[in-house]
MDAnalysis code that builds the backbone (N, CA, C; Angstrom):
import MDAnalysis as mda
import numpy as np

u = mda.Universe.empty(387, n_residues=129, atom_resindex=np.repeat(np.arange(129), 3), trajectory=True)
u.add_TopologyAttr("name", ["N", "CA", "C"] * 129)
u.add_TopologyAttr("resid", np.arange(1, 130))
u.add_TopologyAttr("resname", ["MET", "THR", "GLU", "PRO", "ARG", "GLY", "GLU", "VAL", "ARG", "LEU", "VAL", "ASP", "ALA", "ARG", "LEU", "HIS", "LEU", "LEU", "SER", "ARG", "GLN", "VAL", "LEU", "ASP", "SER", "ASP", "GLY", "GLU", "PRO", "VAL", "GLY", "VAL", "VAL", "ASP", "ASP", "LEU", "ALA", "LEU", "ALA", "GLY", "PRO", "GLY", "GLY", "GLY", "ASP", "VAL", "GLU", "ALA", "GLY", "ARG", "GLU", "VAL", "HIS", "VAL", "ASP", "ALA", "ILE", "LEU", "VAL", "GLY", "PRO", "VAL", "LEU", "ALA", "THR", "ARG", "LEU", "PHE", "GLY", "GLY", "ARG", "VAL", "PRO", "ASP", "SER", "ARG", "LEU", "PRO", "ARG", "ILE", "ALA", "TRP", "ASP", "ASP", "VAL", "GLY", "HIS", "VAL", "GLY", "THR", "ALA", "ILE", "GLU", "LEU", "THR", "VAL", "PRO", "SER", "ASP", "ARG", "LEU", "ASP", "ALA", "VAL", "TRP", "VAL", "GLU", "ARG", "TRP", "VAL", "ARG", "ASP", "ARG", "LEU", "ILE", "GLY", "ARG", "ILE", "PRO", "GLY", "GLY", "ARG", "HIS", "ASP", "PRO", "GLU", "ALA", "GLY", "ALA"])
u.atoms.positions = np.array([
    [45.418, 127.086, 104.674],
    [46.059, 126.878, 103.334],
    [46.933, 128.152, 102.878],
    [47.787, 127.920, 102.469],
    [48.606, 128.899, 102.066],
    [48.487, 129.396, 100.625],
    [48.244, 130.688, 100.067],
    [48.066, 131.283, 99.079],
    [49.449, 131.462, 98.362],
    [49.606, 131.612, 96.906],
    [50.799, 131.844, 96.315],
    [51.577, 133.024, 96.708],
    [51.267, 133.865, 97.622],
    [52.056, 135.112, 98.013],
    [52.425, 134.741, 99.145],
    [52.171, 133.638, 99.859],
    [52.435, 133.291, 101.149],
    [51.406, 133.967, 102.384],
    [50.313, 134.213, 101.860],
    [49.430, 134.888, 102.942],
    [48.541, 133.604, 103.141],
    [48.043, 133.430, 104.463],
    [47.365, 132.324, 105.135],
    [45.640, 132.503, 104.577],
    [45.198, 131.619, 104.077],
    [43.724, 131.826, 103.668],
    [42.759, 131.044, 104.730],
    [41.896, 131.959, 105.300],
    [40.994, 131.357, 106.185],
    [39.723, 130.948, 105.591],
    [39.378, 129.641, 105.909],
    [38.147, 129.210, 105.237],
    [37.086, 128.750, 106.367],
    [35.796, 128.743, 106.015],
    [34.732, 128.234, 106.727],
    [34.823, 126.719, 106.509],
    [34.946, 126.008, 107.468],
    [34.827, 124.640, 107.298],
    [33.709, 123.970, 106.716],
    [32.558, 124.467, 107.151],
    [31.408, 124.033, 106.826],
    [31.059, 124.484, 105.560],
    [31.360, 125.595, 105.098],
    [30.976, 126.212, 103.875],
    [32.146, 125.649, 102.703],
    [33.211, 125.754, 102.934],
    [34.178, 125.742, 101.842],
    [35.001, 123.891, 102.027],
    [34.761, 123.132, 103.134],
    [35.462, 122.017, 102.981],
    [34.355, 120.777, 103.185],
    [33.504, 120.686, 104.048],
    [32.794, 119.774, 104.301],
    [31.533, 119.238, 103.250],
    [31.324, 118.096, 102.838],
    [30.646, 117.710, 101.849],
    [31.136, 118.017, 100.492],
    [32.427, 118.378, 100.128],
    [33.157, 118.770, 98.842],
    [33.652, 117.378, 98.406],
    [33.542, 117.622, 97.097],
    [34.126, 116.536, 96.351],
    [35.633, 116.475, 96.324],
    [36.368, 115.577, 96.530],
    [38.087, 115.410, 96.478],
    [38.447, 114.916, 95.249],
    [39.346, 115.495, 94.429],
    [39.991, 114.998, 93.085],
    [41.258, 114.881, 93.451],
    [41.883, 113.749, 93.056],
    [43.417, 113.700, 92.780],
    [44.041, 114.508, 91.814],
    [45.419, 114.211, 91.724],
    [46.126, 115.095, 90.766],
    [45.679, 115.274, 89.298],
    [45.021, 113.905, 89.136],
    [44.824, 113.411, 87.711],
    [43.298, 113.977, 87.594],
    [42.573, 114.514, 88.479],
    [40.955, 115.028, 88.251],
    [40.228, 113.776, 88.508],
    [40.608, 112.919, 88.895],
    [39.807, 111.535, 89.359],
    [39.153, 111.832, 90.838],
    [37.996, 111.304, 90.902],
    [37.208, 111.548, 92.094],
    [37.998, 110.619, 93.150],
    [38.061, 110.852, 94.509],
    [38.705, 110.240, 95.397],
    [37.437, 110.008, 96.371],
    [36.631, 110.942, 96.574],
    [35.590, 110.723, 97.626],
    [35.032, 112.041, 97.920],
    [34.326, 112.216, 99.210],
    [33.775, 113.313, 99.556],
    [34.275, 113.655, 100.913],
    [34.401, 114.928, 101.224],
    [35.065, 115.262, 102.663],
    [33.861, 115.243, 103.498],
    [34.060, 114.100, 104.339],
    [33.034, 113.805, 105.557],
    [33.378, 114.370, 106.953],
    [34.712, 114.545, 107.042],
    [35.137, 115.229, 108.572],
    [36.407, 115.874, 108.268],
    [36.881, 116.364, 109.489],
    [38.191, 117.148, 109.236],
    [39.213, 116.495, 110.645],
    [40.262, 116.488, 110.314],
    [40.858, 115.971, 111.758],
    [41.808, 117.428, 112.112],
    [41.746, 118.140, 113.207],
    [42.115, 119.308, 113.457],
    [43.145, 119.018, 114.573],
    [44.134, 120.064, 114.636],
    [45.338, 119.913, 115.558],
    [45.647, 121.276, 116.012],
    [46.060, 121.246, 117.329],
    [46.429, 122.658, 117.875],
    [47.805, 123.031, 117.405],
    [48.262, 124.398, 118.096],
    [49.430, 124.870, 117.734],
    [50.668, 123.873, 117.757],
    [51.396, 123.573, 116.776],
    [52.528, 122.705, 116.777],
    [52.113, 121.032, 116.529],
    [50.783, 121.018, 116.313],
    [50.416, 119.750, 116.091],
    [49.907, 119.031, 117.461],
    [49.869, 119.997, 118.378],
    [49.173, 119.470, 119.491],
    [47.857, 119.033, 119.981],
    [47.251, 118.939, 121.106],
    [45.997, 118.628, 121.241],
    [45.126, 120.071, 120.906],
    [43.866, 119.791, 120.787],
    [43.051, 121.013, 120.312],
    [42.440, 121.455, 121.608],
    [42.759, 122.538, 122.016],
    [42.047, 123.270, 123.113],
    [40.891, 124.410, 123.066],
    [39.940, 124.383, 123.651],
    [39.096, 125.532, 123.565],
    [39.410, 126.806, 123.498],
    [38.883, 127.729, 122.642],
    [39.613, 129.080, 122.666],
    [41.047, 129.284, 122.129],
    [41.618, 128.212, 121.750],
    [42.993, 128.383, 121.046],
    [42.877, 128.092, 119.616],
    [43.967, 128.712, 118.872],
    [44.012, 128.587, 117.740],
    [43.936, 126.991, 117.110],
    [43.461, 126.467, 116.046],
    [43.610, 125.241, 115.449],
    [43.756, 125.281, 114.066],
    [44.354, 124.193, 113.544],
    [44.606, 124.144, 111.775],
    [43.968, 122.822, 111.601],
    [43.324, 122.352, 110.474],
    [43.155, 121.555, 109.671],
    [44.475, 120.470, 109.483],
    [44.698, 119.262, 110.081],
    [45.785, 118.364, 109.983],
    [45.562, 117.467, 108.638],
    [44.008, 116.948, 108.713],
    [43.847, 116.073, 107.618],
    [42.403, 116.068, 107.133],
    [41.665, 115.879, 106.004],
    [40.531, 115.693, 105.397],
    [40.184, 114.205, 105.708],
    [38.964, 113.751, 106.230],
    [38.691, 112.343, 106.148],
    [37.594, 112.247, 105.334],
    [37.731, 111.119, 104.550],
    [36.745, 110.472, 103.509],
    [36.249, 108.886, 103.723],
    [35.166, 108.601, 103.542],
    [34.791, 107.409, 103.404],
    [33.759, 107.296, 104.803],
    [33.835, 106.022, 105.403],
    [32.668, 105.705, 106.218],
    [32.478, 106.498, 107.602],
    [33.377, 107.783, 107.748],
    [33.224, 108.357, 109.030],
    [31.803, 108.887, 109.275],
    [31.281, 109.407, 108.273],
    [29.728, 110.022, 108.460],
    [28.803, 109.057, 108.753],
    [28.717, 107.788, 108.134],
    [28.025, 106.717, 108.665],
    [27.965, 106.370, 109.957],
    [29.175, 105.917, 110.531],
    [29.363, 105.425, 111.836],
    [28.985, 106.628, 112.948],
    [29.050, 107.815, 112.608],
    [28.672, 108.920, 113.550],
    [27.234, 108.965, 113.362],
    [26.224, 108.520, 112.365],
    [24.911, 108.424, 112.153],
    [24.376, 107.331, 113.026],
    [24.867, 106.142, 112.831],
    [24.533, 105.036, 112.891],
    [25.132, 104.276, 114.239],
    [26.157, 105.022, 114.888],
    [26.814, 104.530, 115.968],
    [27.880, 103.829, 115.573],
    [28.761, 103.268, 116.515],
    [30.048, 102.833, 116.486],
    [31.245, 103.890, 115.978],
    [32.349, 103.326, 115.998],
    [33.487, 104.304, 115.332],
    [34.781, 103.374, 114.791],
    [35.047, 104.075, 113.875],
    [36.068, 103.245, 112.994],
    [37.304, 103.463, 113.757],
    [38.012, 102.453, 113.773],
    [39.350, 102.482, 114.565],
    [40.507, 103.743, 114.104],
    [40.935, 104.402, 114.946],
    [41.958, 105.347, 114.447],
    [42.994, 104.852, 113.209],
    [43.289, 103.765, 113.262],
    [44.313, 103.216, 112.522],
    [43.644, 102.870, 111.007],
    [42.294, 102.954, 110.937],
    [41.438, 102.718, 109.740],
    [40.745, 103.914, 109.240],
    [40.710, 105.232, 110.005],
    [40.042, 106.201, 109.531],
    [40.996, 106.658, 108.254],
    [40.094, 106.804, 107.179],
    [40.585, 107.052, 105.770],
    [40.868, 108.623, 105.740],
    [42.201, 109.100, 105.984],
    [42.427, 110.502, 105.922],
    [43.570, 110.746, 105.078],
    [43.408, 111.976, 104.278],
    [44.253, 112.618, 103.430],
    [45.070, 113.857, 104.113],
    [46.337, 113.732, 104.299],
    [47.278, 115.012, 104.833],
    [46.720, 116.139, 104.271],
    [46.610, 117.249, 105.148],
    [46.347, 118.647, 104.475],
    [47.581, 118.970, 103.547],
    [48.391, 118.548, 103.965],
    [49.729, 118.951, 103.039],
    [49.677, 118.432, 101.382],
    [48.743, 117.322, 101.391],
    [48.492, 117.151, 99.938],
    [47.461, 117.662, 99.451],
    [46.650, 118.707, 100.055],
    [45.608, 119.466, 99.396],
    [46.317, 120.522, 98.694],
    [46.071, 120.760, 97.186],
    [46.801, 121.756, 96.285],
    [45.778, 123.202, 96.435],
    [44.448, 122.741, 96.316],
    [43.382, 124.077, 95.945],
    [42.024, 123.681, 96.567],
    [41.489, 124.681, 97.179],
    [40.214, 124.507, 97.723],
    [39.218, 125.377, 96.864],
    [38.206, 124.873, 96.322],
    [37.291, 125.752, 95.357],
    [36.145, 125.022, 95.363],
    [35.585, 124.480, 94.190],
    [34.176, 123.896, 94.105],
    [34.331, 122.477, 94.495],
    [35.481, 122.275, 94.489],
    [36.022, 120.589, 94.735],
    [37.446, 121.168, 95.471],
    [37.900, 120.034, 96.266],
    [39.158, 119.923, 96.957],
    [40.098, 119.146, 95.873],
    [40.870, 119.987, 95.388],
    [41.955, 119.290, 94.403],
    [43.385, 119.024, 95.156],
    [43.749, 117.596, 94.958],
    [44.875, 117.321, 95.648],
    [45.926, 117.243, 94.752],
    [47.291, 117.544, 95.500],
    [48.477, 117.357, 94.549],
    [49.080, 116.005, 94.253],
    [48.402, 114.988, 94.841],
    [48.858, 113.611, 94.628],
    [47.761, 112.651, 93.816],
    [48.508, 111.614, 93.206],
    [47.449, 110.609, 92.733],
    [46.873, 109.840, 93.321],
    [45.906, 109.426, 93.330],
    [45.019, 108.638, 94.384],
    [45.430, 107.265, 94.543],
    [46.595, 106.629, 93.896],
    [47.053, 105.518, 94.018],
    [48.129, 105.639, 95.063],
    [48.520, 106.769, 95.596],
    [49.342, 106.996, 96.665],
    [48.710, 107.190, 97.934],
    [47.336, 107.226, 97.818],
    [46.753, 107.477, 99.088],
    [45.929, 106.407, 99.821],
    [46.223, 106.167, 100.883],
    [45.743, 105.131, 101.797],
    [44.110, 104.986, 102.102],
    [43.542, 106.267, 101.519],
    [42.202, 106.601, 101.954],
    [41.325, 105.793, 100.968],
    [41.859, 105.328, 99.856],
    [40.897, 104.809, 98.651],
    [41.259, 103.094, 98.893],
    [41.812, 102.706, 99.950],
    [42.168, 101.104, 100.084],
    [40.893, 100.290, 99.682],
    [39.677, 100.655, 100.268],
    [38.648, 99.687, 100.222],
    [38.245, 99.680, 98.696],
    [38.018, 100.916, 97.891],
    [37.802, 100.780, 96.642],
    [38.747, 100.013, 95.676],
    [39.976, 100.097, 96.149],
    [41.099, 99.215, 95.313],
    [41.051, 98.006, 95.771],
    [40.791, 97.285, 97.005],
    [40.623, 96.178, 97.105],
    [39.310, 95.403, 96.791],
    [37.920, 96.028, 96.650],
    [36.770, 95.761, 95.750],
    [37.101, 95.649, 94.270],
    [37.846, 96.683, 93.896],
    [37.996, 96.688, 92.447],
    [38.930, 95.401, 92.021],
    [40.042, 95.238, 92.864],
    [41.100, 94.058, 92.364],
    [40.460, 92.898, 92.758],
    [39.748, 92.432, 94.134],
    [39.543, 91.193, 94.546],
    [37.902, 90.811, 93.925],
    [37.068, 91.679, 93.832],
    [35.609, 91.458, 93.391],
    [35.407, 91.496, 92.009],
    [35.338, 92.981, 91.624],
    [34.980, 93.374, 90.330],
    [36.019, 92.492, 89.270],
    [37.104, 92.894, 89.532],
    [38.348, 92.412, 88.688],
    [38.130, 90.853, 88.288],
    [37.382, 89.844, 89.163],
    [37.158, 88.501, 88.767],
    [35.989, 88.462, 87.838],
    [35.152, 89.184, 87.915],
    [33.593, 89.028, 87.187],
    [34.252, 89.022, 85.632],
    [33.668, 88.516, 84.645],
    [34.102, 88.372, 83.418],
    [33.926, 89.857, 83.026],
    [34.355, 90.458, 82.180],
    [34.431, 91.909, 81.598],
    [34.640, 92.893, 82.685],
    [34.919, 92.348, 83.890],
    [35.222, 93.703, 85.209],
    [36.522, 94.403, 84.742],
    [37.442, 93.799, 83.886],
    [38.780, 94.812, 83.683],
    [38.669, 95.449, 82.524],
    [37.473, 95.409, 81.989],
    [37.177, 96.018, 80.602],
    [36.989, 97.461, 80.808],
    [37.504, 98.341, 80.174],
    [37.548, 99.983, 80.194],
    [36.105, 100.143, 79.118],
    [35.183, 100.691, 79.833],
    [34.194, 100.842, 78.838],
    [34.297, 102.161, 78.019],
    [35.162, 102.985, 78.735],
    [35.640, 104.110, 77.671],
    [36.503, 104.184, 76.689],
    [37.082, 102.997, 76.665],
    [38.249, 102.663, 75.458],
    [37.558, 102.261, 74.471],
    [36.204, 102.105, 74.065],
    [35.768, 101.448, 73.033],
    [35.586, 100.339, 72.899],
    [35.183, 99.747, 71.594],
    [34.982, 98.305, 71.047],
    [36.387, 97.672, 71.225],
])
């Protein structure tokens, strides 16, 4: 992550990234960081003893498949590009709205196809009576 003065900030992945809440540019929750996609120099393969950088953060069912077996196909890994991360703090803040992220496709599908068909499912409870 690049700081405003152009300095590179080193972070401890376990301490500063994993299990952190991810918020979109509107402050809406997107998910929790379950894993990281790493890349070597120039976006190449990761090699032991060589420098790596975070290519993307992974949210969603990644942790469950590692605990219970199986693997999500690479084409369905819910990833958020590291370039979309704006700030790393108590939460990971993104620079894009969640509607532009493919990482929340399951939630959108459930909302539109299931919850939205339930009577009152499209009602915003915070909008008042």
